[in-house]
C-alpha positions in Angstrom: -50.8 -81.2 128.9 -49.5 -80.7 132.2 -53.1 -79.8 133.7 -54.3 -83.8 132.1 -51.5 -85.6 133.7 -52.9 -84.6 137.0 -56.4 -85.0 136.2 -55.1 -88.7 135.3 -53.3 -89.3 138.6 -57.0 -88.2 139.9 -58.6 -90.8 138.0 -56.3 -93.6 139.5 -56.1 -92.1 142.4 -60.5 -92.0 142.5 -60.2 -95.6 141.2 -58.2 -96.5 143.5 -60.1 -95.1 146.6 -63.5 -96.4 145.1 -62.7 -99.6 144.6 -64.1 -102.2 141.8 -67.3 -101.2 140.7 -69.4 -104.7 142.0 -71.0 -107.1 139.3 -73.6 -106.0 137.3 -75.7 -108.7 134.8 -74.2 -108.2 132.0 -70.8 -107.1 133.1 -69.2 -108.8 130.6 -71.5 -106.9 127.5 -70.3 -103.6 129.7 -66.1 -104.5 129.0 -66.2 -105.2 125.5 -68.3 -101.7 125.1 -66.1 -100.4 127.1 -63.1 -101.6 124.8 -65.2 -100.7 121.9 -65.0 -97.2 123.0 -61.5 -97.4 123.8 -60.7 -98.1 120.6 -63.0 -96.1 118.3 -61.6 -92.7 120.4 -58.4 -94.3 119.6 -58.7 -94.5 116.5 -60.9 -90.7 116.3 -57.0 -89.6 118.0 -55.0 -90.5 115.2 -57.3 -89.7 112.8 -55.2 -88.4 109.5 -58.2 -85.8 108.3 -56.6 -82.3 110.0 -58.5 -80.9 112.4 -60.4 -83.8 113.1 -58.8 -85.1 116.2 -58.4 -81.0 117.1 -61.4 -80.9 117.1 -62.2 -84.1 119.7 -59.7 -83.0 121.9 -61.0 -79.2 122.5 -64.4 -81.1 122.9 -62.8 -83.4 125.3 -61.6 -80.1 127.6 -64.7 -79.0 127.4 -67.1 -82.1 128.7 -63.8 -82.4 130.7 -65.5 -79.6 132.8 -68.9 -81.3 133.1 -67.1 -84.3 134.2 -65.0 -83.1 136.7 -67.5 -82.2 139.0 -69.2 -85.7 138.9 -65.8 -87.1 139.8 -65.2 -84.0 142.5 -68.8 -85.5 143.5 -68.1 -89.6 143.9 -64.5 -88.0 146.2 -66.7 -86.6 147.9 -68.5 -90.0 149.2 -65.4 -92.0 149.1 -63.6 -88.8 151.3 -60.9 -88.4 149.4 -59.8 -84.6 148.6 -59.1 -84.0 145.4 -57.3 -80.9 143.8 -58.7 -78.8 142.2 -58.9 -79.1 138.3 -56.0 -76.8 136.3 -58.0 -77.3 133.0 -57.8 -74.6 130.5 -61.5 -72.4 130.8 -64.5 -73.0 129.1 -64.1 -69.4 127.6 -60.5 -69.9 126.5 -60.8 -73.4 124.9 -63.9 -72.3 122.6 -61.8 -69.1 121.3 -58.9 -71.4 120.8 -61.6 -74.4 118.6 -62.4 -70.2 116.3 -58.9 -69.5 116.5 -58.1 -73.1 114.5 -61.0 -73.5 112.6 -59.4 -70.4 110.2 -61.7 -72.2 107.4 -64.5 -74.2 106.1 -63.2 -77.4 105.8 -61.1 -76.7 108.9 -63.7 -76.3 110.6 -65.8 -79.1 109.8 -63.2 -81.2 110.4 -63.1 -80.1 114.0 -67.3 -80.0 114.7 -66.4 -83.7 112.7 -64.4 -84.7 115.4 -66.5 -82.8 118.4 -69.8 -84.5 117.3 -67.4 -88.1 117.7 -66.0 -87.6 121.0 -70.2 -86.4 121.8 -71.8 -89.6 120.9 -69.1 -91.7 122.2 -69.5 -89.9 125.2 -72.9 -90.8 125.4 -73.0 -93.8 124.3 -70.3 -94.3 127.9 -73.2 -92.4 130.1 -76.4 -94.8 128.5 -73.7 -97.7 129.8 -73.1 -96.2 132.8 -76.9 -95.5 133.7 -77.9 -99.1 132.3 -75.2 -100.6 134.9 -76.6 -98.2 137.9 -80.3 -99.6 137.0 -78.6 -102.8 137.0 -77.2 -102.6 140.4 -80.1 -100.8 142.1 -82.4 -103.4 140.7 -80.6 -106.7 142.2 
């Protein structure tokens, strides 16, 4: 948990250094989509289906290994030195997922949570790409 506290601090530091995103066409719709995703992720995190929230959390940790280099690149462009990420290695996360998925029903719940998180992340990346394309077209 401490590692993700550090990552949240990294996000806050990077956000402050980079500043607000320039306004783009349909900015209000983009904010609404982000708020909708926040709600969906919150619902997923609080799922009472055994293993669903855990699958989402493990998928988030795995995804973070791909997201963090993007943040590192943005930090470098902004002249900000970020501390090295202290998250568990991908192999350790996968081993934990395999351990937790001891029964077929637990495996399905983990997979469902992971799939739902992947869908939310996919939507977010599409939104970011659309905003970048809209800014480039201005």
